[in-house]
N, C-alpha and C positions, 0 to 999 in steps of 0.2 A: 730671138727672144728679146722683148723690149726691156728697158731699164726699169726695174721695180724699186722706186725710192724707199718704200717701207722696209725693204730688206737691208738697206744701207744706213738707216737712221741711227741705230745704236753705235755703229762703228764711227760714223761721222761726228757724233755728239759725245763721244766718250770722255772728252776733256771739258765739256760744257754742261755741267749739271743743271744750271739754271735754264738754259735753252732746252735741254733734254726734257726737263719736267714740263715746260710749256708745250713742247712738241707733242707729248703724249696726249694732250687734250685736243689736238687739232687733227681732223680727218685729212688724209692725203689721197687725192684722186688723180689718176692718170687721165690725160686728155690731149688731143692734138688740135683742139679748137683754139688754143692760144699758142704762140710760138715759143714761149719761155716758161714763166711761172707767175703765180699771183695768189693772193689771199682774198677771201670775201666772207660776208655774212650770209647764211642761208635763211630762208623764210622761217625756219624753226629756231632762229636765234642762236645758231652755232657757227663756229669758225671752220672754214674749209680751205685747204691749200690745193690749188690746181697746179699740175706740172706737166710739161711736155717731156716724155721720156727720152726723145732724141736729143733735146737740148741738154738734159742732165748727163746723158751718156757722153756727150762731146766735151764735157768739162773735166779738168783734173779735180782731185778730191778737195784741194784747198778752195777752189772756186765753188764747188758744190756746197761746201760748208758755208762759204760766204753768202751764197744765194739764199740758203736756208735762214741764216741769221738776218739777212735783209728783209725777208718776208715776215719773220717774227717781230722785227723792230717796227714794222708797219702796225702790228697789233699793239705792241707796248706803247707806242706813241699815239695810239688812237686815231691813226690816219684812216682806218677802215670804217670806224663808227662815228667819228666826230668832225674831223677836219674838213671844212667846206666853207669857203669865203664867198659870199654872194657877190655876183657881178664880176668875178675873176675867172678867166678861162681855165677850165679844169686841167688842161695840159700844163699850164703854168704852175698850178697848185701841185700837180703830180711831180714835176721836176723839183720844186722846192722841197717836197716831202722826201724825195730820193736823196737830195743833197744833204739834208739833215741826218739821214740814216747813214749814208755812205762815208761821212766823216769818221764813223766808228769802224769802217771796214776797208781802210786803205790797204791796197795790195792783196785783197782777198776776193775781188770780183772780176767778171769779164771786162775787157777793155772798153766796151761800148757804154758802160755805166756813167751816169752823171757823177762827176767827182770834183769837189772843191780843189782848186789849185791846178786843174788839168783842162786843156782844151779851151772851150769858150768860157769856162769858169776859172781860168788861170788866176784872176785877180780876187777870187772869192776865198776868204780864210776858212779854215776848217773849224768844226766844233760849234757852229751857230745853230739856232733853232729854225724850225719851219717858217715861222713868221719873219725872221730876219732875212732868210734866203728869198722869201717871196718878195719882200720890199726891194732887194737888190735886183732881182730879175725884172720886176716892174719898172724900176728906174732905168735899167739897160734897154728895155723895150721902148720906153718913152724917148730916150736919146736916139735910138736907132730910127724910130719913126720920124723924129725931127730931122735927122740927117736925110732920110728918104724924101721928106717934103722939100727940104732945101735943094736937093739934087734935081728934083722935078721942076722946081721953079727956075733953076739954072739950065734946064734942058738936058741934064745928065742922064736921067732915067735910071731904072734898076734899083737894087737894094744895096745900101752901104754895108749892111751886116753880113750878107752872104750866107752860105749854108752853115748850120750849127750854131747860130746865135742863141743866146739864152732865151728860152720860152718859145722858140720856133715850133710850129706844129709838125713834129716828126712822128712817124708811125711807131706805135707800141711794138716792142720786140725787134726793132731794126738791129741787125747784127753787125753793122759796119763799125769800124773803130773810131777813135778820136776822143773818147772820154766825155762826150757831151750829149748822150741820148738816154732816154728812159728805156730800160730793157725789159721790165716786167709788166704784167697786166694789172691795171687798176679798175677794171670795168665793173667789179662787184662791190663797190664801196657804198657809203652811207645813203646815197640818193637812189640806190637800186632796190632797197628793201623797205618794209614798213617801219614806222617809228617804234612799234611794239617789238619788232624783231631786233632793232637796234638796242632798245632798252634791255632786252633779255641778253643780248650778246655782251653788252657792257657789264652786266652783273656777272655773267659767266667769266669774263676776262678778269674782273677784279678778284674773283675767287681763285682762278687759275694762277694769276700773278702772286697772290698771297701764298698759295701752296708752293710755287716755284721759289719765291723769296725765302720762305721758311726752310726749304730743302737746301738752298744755296748757302744760307747763313749757318746751317748746321755742319758745314764742311769747310776745311781750311781754304781750299781754292774753289769753292762751290759756285762762285760767280763767273768763273772762267775768264773770258776776255772782256766781260762787261766793264766799262769804265766807271769811275766813281760817280760821274754825273748821271749815267744811266741808272745806277743803283739808287741814287737819290730821287730820280724822277719816278722810278717804280714805287718806292716807298711812299712818295707823295701822292701818287695816284690811288694808293690803297686807302687814303683818307677820304676820297670823294664819296658822296651820298647817292645811292641808287634810288630812283623813283619806284618804290615798292608797289604803288598802285598800278603803274604801267606793266610791271612784271607780272603781277597777279592777273590783270586783265588779259595779257598775252597768253599766259598759261591756260586760262579757261578757253580762249578762242582757238588755240592750237590743239586742245584736247578733243575738239569736236570730231565726230565720225559721221560720214555721209550715209544716209539711207535713201535708196532710190526706189521709185515706183513708176510704172508705165502710165502714160496719160496721152490720149489722142489730142488733147488740147495743145500739146507741145510738139513741134516738128522735130523729127529725128534728123540731126545734121548729116549723118552718114548715109541714111536711106530715107530721104524725104518722101512722104506720102506712101511709103511701103510698110514701115514699121512705126509703131507709136514712139513718141519721144519719152524722155525720162524726166521726172520731177524729183529734184533733190532737196531733201530736208536736212538741215544740219543743226543739231542741238546737243551740246555737251552734257553728259551725265557726270556730275562732279560730286565726290564725297568730301565733306568738310568735317574733319574730326577736331573737336574743341577740347583741349586739355582743361579739366575742371579743378586741378589741384590749386591750393591756396597760393602757391608761389607765382601763379600766372595772375598778373595784376588786373584789376577792374578797368584800368585805363587802356591796357592792351586789348582787352575784350571789346570795349566800347569802340575803339578806333577800327578794329577789324570788322565788327558788325556794321558799322556805318558804311564802310566800303562795300560790303556784301549787299546792302540794300541798293546800292547803285548798280552793282554787277548783276543783280537779279533781272535786269532788263535783257541780259544776254542768254541766261541759262537758268535751269532749275538746279537746286542743290539738295543733297541729302545730308542733313546735319546730324553728326554722331557725337554726342557728349560722352566723355570717358574720363575715368581716373585710372584705377588698376583693372577696371573691367568696363564693358559696354552693357548698359541696361537697355535692351531693345525697346522697352516701352517708352523710353525717352527720345528715341530716334524719330526724326520727323522730316518731311519733305518741305523744303522752302521753294514754293512754286514760283515760276517765272512771273515777274511783275509785283510780287508781294513785298511787304516790309515787315521786319521783325525787330523787336526790342532785344537788347542784350539781357541774358539771364544766366545765372549759375545754378545748376540743378544737382550737382554732385560735389563732394568735398573731400575725396580721398587722396591717395598718392598719385603716382603716374606709372603706367606701363604701356609702352608704345606697341607691344604685341597685341594688345586688346583691340584697338581700332583696326590694326592691320589684318588680323584674323577675320574681323567682321567684313571688311572690304573684300578680302580674298574669297570669303564664303559666298558673298553676293555675286561676285564675278562679272558684273555688268557695268562697272564704272570705267569711264575714260580717263579720269584723273583723280588724284587724292591730295588734299591740302591739309596739313596738320598744323594747327595753331598751338604753340607750346613755348615753354621757356628752355627746352632742350635738356632738362635735368632728369634724365632716366637713361637706362642702358639702350644700346642700339637694337632696333627691332629686326624681325625677320623681313625677307624681301616682300615687296608689295606687287601684286599682279598689275595694278594700275600705275600709270606715271605718277610719281609722288614728289611733292614739294613741301618744304618746311617754312612756316612763317613764325617769326619770333621777335624778341626785342634785341637791341644792340648788344646787351650782355650775353644773351643766348647765342648770338652768332659768334661773338669773340671767344667765349669760353663754353663751348658745347660739351656735354658729357661724353659724346662719342663722335667719331669722324665719319663722314659720309660723302660720297661723290654726288649725291642728289643736291638739288638747289636748296640753299638756306638763305632766306630773305629777311633782313631786319626791317621791322615796321617802325616808322617814325610816328610816335604817339602825338595826339593833339594836346 
């Protein structure tokens, strides 16, 4: 029976509330396609940790926990979604990222990991940033290259650096010792997914880090082994601004469902000239519920409608004005390619059950977006994928907690 990491998570993270909270938001998938472990962003804008069960089974608990924290640090430091320096070898960047992380995990990882102060990095101090380690590796590479050039001119041949020099192209997951090799898989990082998926993943990460930080801060030792510098960086990252327009666009695009029809004009790839091909149409059916209460500002409504006019190129919307109820005579279809002006047609309070019940009753929506200030009780579950759009205050001080996406709009 293979090692099921999910069955061991609670035990491994029992003394790490911060990492435990973050871990609950990340899907764990067993695979033998990679030799060790790795994290990536999926095309749905979610984080996934891949792990080889045989690798984890071979480790003692201390190193299993160390590998888990190593992967979570890649998310915290945004290596998966942001860190990419144009013109620099990806392997070199990967090693610099590992060095920055492993400074926080001394004595907790397998021997083959890149570790400051060990092996080819014996002269590298601990506790530096990704950028600092990258400069040090590049400097060493330049010096090694100069030595090689000098040796060749003198007829010496070969490489002065030898195996294990900083930045050498060593294979991912190489299990040999020496403290100078990248042990985990970095193949699913930012250049492998769409910009929209990256934007959604960044927004999810910010929310996940916020919840993990709140949970950790509410307990005496809730941050576990996280250093003060890591805590400060987490709190600093929570201040960053998410591009709400990219997130909204990605939500609409990923809500699309495929409808297929047969056509003799398209060749069937599996049975050419035997069966008709398939023509695929994709168009999202999105419900847009607009909170009409007076506490939702005209500025927020105007900014949101302006972006919907742009997004109408992608899909048609069903606009559902609501306050404490939905007046079905005011519901209208915003057809693809149309423009609409902002308008307020109701003036009551707010009840989120009203639009939710309407959306559930219709039953044919792929996604639902609620524009609101979040000042009403939590609604019942929605059959469609639901996302909330609000202002900065609505995100910071919502009336209720939800695991659904809550996106703050930056008004014009």
